[in-house]
DSSP file (Angstrom, degrees, kcal/mol; ACC not computed):
  #  RESIDUE AA STRUCTURE BP1 BP2  ACC     N-H-->O    O-->H-N    N-H-->O    O-->H-N    TCO  KAPPA ALPHA  PHI   PSI    X-CA   Y-CA   Z-CA
    1    1 A M              0   0    0      0, 0.0     0, 0.0     0, 0.0     0, 0.0   0.000 360.0 360.0 360.0 129.5    0.0    0.0    0.0
    2    2 A I        -     0   0    0      1,-0.0     3,-0.1    69,-0.0     0, 0.0  -0.760 360.0-121.8 -86.5 125.6    1.4    3.4   -1.0
    3    3 A P        -     0   0    0      0, 0.0     2,-0.3     0, 0.0    -1,-0.0  -0.281  30.8 -99.5 -66.2 155.0    0.9    5.9    1.8
    4    4 A K        -     0   0    0      1,-0.0     0, 0.0     0, 0.0     0, 0.0  -0.581  31.9-141.2 -77.2 132.1   -1.1    9.1    1.1
    5    5 A L        -     0   0    0     -2,-0.3     3,-0.1    -3,-0.1     6,-0.0  -0.822  18.6-124.8 -94.4 124.2    1.0   12.2    0.3
    6    6 A P    >   -     0   0    0      0, 0.0     3,-1.9     0, 0.0    -1,-0.0  -0.258  42.6 -80.3 -61.8 151.5   -0.3   15.4    1.7
    7    7 A P  T 3  S+     0   0    0      0, 0.0     3,-0.1     0, 0.0    60,-0.0  -0.250 116.8  17.5 -52.1 135.9   -0.9   18.3   -0.7
    8    8 A G  T 3  S+     0   0    0      1,-0.3     2,-0.2    -3,-0.1    -3,-0.0   0.435 101.2 115.2  84.7  -0.7    2.3   20.2   -1.6
    9    9 A Q    <   -     0   0    0     -3,-1.9     2,-0.3    59,-0.0    -1,-0.3  -0.639  46.8-159.3-101.2 158.4    4.6   17.4   -0.4
   10   10 A R  E     -a   68   0A   0     57,-1.3    59,-2.5    -2,-0.2     2,-0.3  -0.987  23.6-113.9-131.7 146.0    7.0   15.3   -2.4
   11   11 A W  E     -a   69   0A   0     -2,-0.3     2,-0.3    57,-0.2    59,-0.2  -0.585  34.0-177.5 -77.0 139.3    8.5   11.8   -1.5
   12   12 A I        -     0   0    0     57,-2.3     3,-0.1    -2,-0.3    56,-0.0  -0.845  34.0-114.3-127.2 169.4   12.3   11.6   -0.8
   13   13 A E  S    S-     0   0    0     -2,-0.3     2,-0.3     1,-0.1    -1,-0.1   0.849  85.4  -4.9 -75.8 -36.5   14.5    8.6    0.0
   14   14 A G  S    S-     0   0    0     55,-0.1    -1,-0.1    56,-0.0    55,-0.0  -0.959  85.5 -67.6-154.8 169.3   15.7    9.6    3.5
   15   15 A L        -     0   0    0     -2,-0.3     2,-0.5     1,-0.1    -2,-0.0  -0.250  41.7-133.8 -59.9 143.2   15.6   12.2    6.2
   16   16 A I        -     0   0    0      2,-0.0     2,-0.6     0, 0.0    -1,-0.1  -0.887  18.2-146.4 -96.1 130.5   17.4   15.5    5.6
   17   17 A V        -     0   0    0     -2,-0.5     2,-0.5     2,-0.0    -2,-0.0  -0.884   9.1-161.7-103.8 117.8   19.6   16.5    8.5
   18   18 A Y        +     0   0    0     -2,-0.6     2,-0.3     2,-0.0    -2,-0.0  -0.856  27.1 146.3 -95.8 124.4   19.9   20.2    9.2
   19   19 A D        -     0   0    0     -2,-0.5     4,-0.0     1,-0.0    -2,-0.0  -0.961  49.4-135.5-148.8 168.9   22.8   21.2   11.4
   20   20 A I  S    S-     0   0    0     -2,-0.3    -2,-0.0     1,-0.2    -1,-0.0   0.253  79.8 -36.4-111.6  12.1   25.3   24.0   12.0
   21   21 A G  S    S-     0   0    0      0, 0.0    -1,-0.2     0, 0.0     2,-0.0  -0.959  93.3 -23.6 160.5-173.9   28.4   21.8   12.5
   22   22 A P        -     0   0    0      0, 0.0    -2,-0.1     0, 0.0     0, 0.0  -0.315  57.0-125.8 -62.9 144.8   29.7   18.6   14.0
   23   23 A V        -     0   0    0     -4,-0.0     3,-0.1     1,-0.0    -4,-0.0  -0.786  28.1-123.9 -89.9 128.7   27.7   17.0   16.8
   24   24 A P        -     0   0    0      0, 0.0    -1,-0.0     0, 0.0     0, 0.0  -0.423  35.5 -91.5 -72.2 151.0   29.9   16.4   19.8
   25   25 A P        -     0   0    0      0, 0.0     2,-0.6     0, 0.0     0, 0.0  -0.268  41.2-114.9 -60.4 147.3   30.1   12.8   21.1
   26   26 A L        -     0   0    0     -3,-0.1     2,-1.1     1,-0.0     3,-0.1  -0.776  16.0-146.5 -91.1 123.1   27.6   12.0   23.8
   27   27 A D    >>  -     0   0    0     -2,-0.6     3,-0.7     1,-0.2     4,-0.5  -0.747  16.4-176.0 -85.9  95.4   29.1   11.1   27.2
   28   28 A L  T 34 S+     0   0    0     -2,-1.1    19,-0.5     1,-0.2     3,-0.3   0.756  77.2  63.0 -69.7 -24.2   26.6    8.5   28.5
   29   29 A Q  T 34 S+     0   0    0      1,-0.2    -1,-0.2    -3,-0.1    -2,-0.1   0.840 116.8  28.8 -65.2 -33.2   28.4    8.2   31.9
   30   30 A N  T <4 S+     0   0    0     -3,-0.7    -1,-0.2    16,-0.1    -2,-0.2   0.298  89.3 131.3-110.8   8.2   27.5   11.9   32.7
   31   31 A F     <  +     0   0    0     -4,-0.5    16,-0.5    -3,-0.3     2,-0.3  -0.372  29.5 175.9 -64.0 136.4   24.3   12.2   30.6
   32   32 A R  E     -C   46   0B   0     14,-0.2     2,-0.6    -2,-0.1    14,-0.2  -0.988  19.6-159.7-142.2 134.9   21.4   13.8   32.5
   33   33 A L  E     -C   45   0B   0     12,-2.8    12,-2.7    -2,-0.3     2,-0.5  -0.971  14.6-157.5-112.1 117.7   17.9   14.7   31.3
   34   34 A R  E     -C   44   0B   0     -2,-0.6     2,-0.6    10,-0.2    10,-0.2  -0.846   6.1-165.6 -99.9 128.5   16.3   17.2   33.6
   35   35 A L  E     +C   43   0B   0      8,-2.9     8,-1.9    -2,-0.5     2,-0.3  -0.952  35.9 132.2-110.0 109.4   12.4   17.4   33.5
   36   36 A F        +     0   0    0     -2,-0.6     2,-0.5     6,-0.2     4,-0.1  -0.871  26.5  56.5-149.4 177.4   11.4   20.7   35.2
   37   37 A G  S    S+     0   0    0     -2,-0.3     2,-2.1     2,-0.1    -2,-0.0  -0.832 110.3  14.9  96.2-127.9    9.2   23.7   34.8
   38   38 A A  S    S+     0   0    0     -2,-0.5     2,-0.3     2,-0.0    -1,-0.1  -0.325 100.4 114.6 -83.4  57.6    5.5   23.2   34.3
   39   39 A V        -     0   0    0     -2,-2.1    -2,-0.1     1,-0.1    -4,-0.0  -0.944  66.6-135.7-125.3 150.4    5.6   19.5   35.3
   40   40 A A  S    S+     0   0    0     -2,-0.3    -1,-0.1     1,-0.3    -3,-0.0   0.789  98.7  29.1 -73.2 -26.6    4.0   17.9   38.3
   41   41 A N  S    S-     0   0    0     -5,-0.0    -1,-0.3     2,-0.0    -6,-0.1  -0.766  78.4-151.7-136.6  87.1    7.1   15.8   39.3
   42   42 A P        +     0   0    0      0, 0.0     2,-0.3     0, 0.0    -6,-0.2  -0.314  27.0 173.2 -58.8 141.5   10.4   17.3   38.3
   43   43 A Q  E     -C   35   0B   0     -8,-1.9    -8,-2.9     2,-0.0     2,-0.4  -0.936  32.8-143.3-144.5 164.5   13.1   14.6   37.7
   44   44 A E  E     -C   34   0B   0     -2,-0.3     2,-0.4   -10,-0.2   -10,-0.2  -0.967  24.4-163.6-131.4 119.7   16.6   14.1   36.6
   45   45 A L  E     -C   33   0B   0    -12,-2.7   -12,-2.8    -2,-0.4     2,-0.2  -0.860   7.4-149.5-111.8 136.3   17.2   10.9   34.6
   46   46 A R  E  >  -C   32   0B   0     -2,-0.4     4,-1.9   -14,-0.2     3,-0.2  -0.475  37.9-100.1 -88.1 168.8   20.5    9.2   33.8
   47   47 A W  H  > S+     0   0    0    -16,-0.5     4,-2.4   -19,-0.5     5,-0.2   0.924 125.5  52.2 -54.1 -47.2   21.0    7.2   30.6
   48   48 A A  H  > S+     0   0    0      1,-0.2     4,-1.3   -20,-0.2    -1,-0.2   0.862 104.9  56.6 -60.3 -32.9   20.4    3.9   32.4
   49   49 A D  H  > S+     0   0    0     -3,-0.2     4,-0.7     1,-0.2    -1,-0.2   0.897 108.1  48.2 -64.2 -39.8   17.1    5.4   33.8
   50   50 A L  H >< S+     0   0    0     -4,-1.9     3,-1.0     1,-0.2    -2,-0.2   0.918 109.1  52.1 -66.6 -42.3   15.9    6.0   30.3
   51   51 A L  H 3< S+     0   0    0     -4,-2.4    -1,-0.2     1,-0.2    -2,-0.2   0.768 104.7  57.9 -65.0 -25.0   16.9    2.5   29.2
   52   52 A A  H 3< S+     0   0    0     -4,-1.3    -1,-0.2    -5,-0.2    -2,-0.2   0.645  88.0  94.7 -79.6 -17.1   14.9    1.0   32.1
   53   53 A L  S << S-     0   0    0     -3,-1.0     2,-0.1    -4,-0.7    27,-0.1  -0.346  97.0 -81.4 -72.8 157.6   11.7    2.7   30.9
   54   54 A P        -     0   0    0      0, 0.0    25,-3.0     0, 0.0     2,-0.2  -0.408  51.3-133.5 -62.3 130.8    9.2    0.7   28.8
   55   55 A Q  E     -B   78   0A   0     23,-0.2     2,-0.3    -2,-0.1    23,-0.2  -0.510  21.7-166.1 -85.2 151.1   10.5    0.9   25.1
   56   56 A A  E     -B   77   0A   0     21,-2.7    21,-2.1    -2,-0.2     2,-0.4  -0.976   9.8-164.0-137.5 149.8    8.1    1.7   22.2
   57   57 A Q  E     -B   76   0A   0     -2,-0.3     2,-0.4    19,-0.2    19,-0.2  -0.998   9.0-179.2-130.0 137.8    8.3    1.5   18.4
   58   58 A V  E     -B   75   0A   0     17,-2.5    17,-3.4    -2,-0.4     2,-0.6  -0.999  17.5-148.7-136.6 136.8    6.0    3.2   15.9
   59   59 A R  E     +B   74   0A   0     -2,-0.4     2,-0.3    15,-0.2    15,-0.2  -0.920  39.2 141.3-103.9 118.2    6.1    3.0   12.2
   60   60 A A  E     -B   73   0A   0     13,-2.4    13,-2.5    -2,-0.6     2,-0.2  -0.981  50.0-101.6-152.4 159.7    4.9    6.3   10.5
   61   61 A D  E     -     0   0A   0     -2,-0.3     2,-0.5    11,-0.2     8,-0.0  -0.528  31.1-139.7 -77.7 153.3    5.5    8.7    7.7
   62   62 A F  E     -B   70   0A   0      8,-2.9     8,-2.5    -2,-0.2     2,-0.5  -0.974  15.2-170.2-116.7 128.9    7.4   12.0    8.3
   63   63 A H  E     -B   69   0A   0     -2,-0.5     2,-0.3     6,-0.2     6,-0.2  -0.975   9.8-153.3-121.0 118.1    6.2   15.2    6.6
   64   64 A C    >   -     0   0    0      4,-3.1     3,-1.6    -2,-0.5     4,-0.1  -0.637  21.5-127.4 -90.4 149.8    8.4   18.2    6.9
   65   65 A V  T 3  S+     0   0    0      1,-0.3    -1,-0.1    -2,-0.3    -2,-0.0   0.684 105.7  71.0 -65.7 -18.2    7.0   21.7    6.7
   66   66 A E  T 3  S-     0   0    0      2,-0.1    -1,-0.3     1,-0.0    -2,-0.0   0.438 122.8 -96.4 -81.3   1.0    9.6   22.4    3.9
   67   67 A G  S <  S+     0   0    0     -3,-1.6   -57,-1.3     1,-0.3     2,-0.3   0.535  87.1 108.9 103.9   6.2    7.6   20.2    1.5
   68   68 A W  E     -a   10   0A   0    -59,-0.2    -4,-3.1    -4,-0.1    -1,-0.3  -0.848  42.3-166.8-115.4 155.9    9.3   16.8    1.6
   69   69 A S  E     -aB  11  63A   0    -59,-2.5   -57,-2.3    -2,-0.3    -6,-0.2  -0.972  11.5-155.7-136.7 149.1    8.1   13.5    3.1
   70   70 A V  E     - B   0  62A   0     -8,-2.5    -8,-2.9    -2,-0.3     3,-0.4  -0.993  23.4-139.7-125.0 124.1    9.7   10.2    4.0
   71   71 A P  E     +     0   0A   0      0, 0.0   -10,-0.2     0, 0.0   -11,-0.1  -0.506  66.9   6.0 -85.8 152.5    7.4    7.2    4.1
   72   72 A D  E    S+     0   0A   0      1,-0.2     2,-0.3    -2,-0.2   -11,-0.2   0.845  73.3 173.4  56.1  50.4    7.4    4.3    6.6
   73   73 A L  E     - B   0  60A   0    -13,-2.5   -13,-2.4    -3,-0.4     2,-0.7  -0.665  30.6-129.3 -87.6 146.0   10.0    5.3    9.1
   74   74 A L  E     - B   0  59A   0     -2,-0.3     2,-0.4   -15,-0.2   -15,-0.2  -0.853  24.6-166.2 -98.2 115.9   10.6    3.4   12.3
   75   75 A W  E     - B   0  58A   0    -17,-3.4   -17,-2.5    -2,-0.7     2,-0.4  -0.844   4.9-169.7-101.4 135.3   10.6    5.7   15.3
   76   76 A E  E     + B   0  57A   0     -2,-0.4     2,-0.3   -19,-0.2   -19,-0.2  -0.940  23.7 113.4-125.1 147.1   12.0    4.3   18.6
   77   77 A G  E     - B   0  56A   0    -21,-2.1   -21,-2.7    -2,-0.4     2,-0.3  -0.940  56.0 -65.5-176.4-159.2   11.8    5.7   22.1
   78   78 A V  E     - B   0  55A   0     -2,-0.3     2,-0.4   -23,-0.2   -23,-0.2  -0.856  40.1-114.6-115.6 152.3   10.4    5.3   25.6
   79   79 A L              0   0    0    -25,-3.0   -23,-0.0    -2,-0.3     0, 0.0  -0.682 360.0 360.0 -82.4 136.0    6.9    5.5   26.9
   80   80 A G              0   0    0     -2,-0.4    -1,-0.1   -27,-0.1    -2,-0.0   0.438 360.0 360.0-108.2 360.0    6.3    8.4   29.2
């Protein structure tokens, strides 16, 4: 089944990555994700904490506001 393309979009082969330079390596030993602000329960999670959360996979199309789309991508993450 061919996915439906929204008006004004065109299919491309893969994601376009926009950046302003090299991405520094990720130090997983010192990684911290702080959840704060308008949240009921502020937290600080380490990399191991994230890996311990229930994992999820979703297959979906990606449609960029710049007019390109990539079909059938596998997205992975954690359930919150």
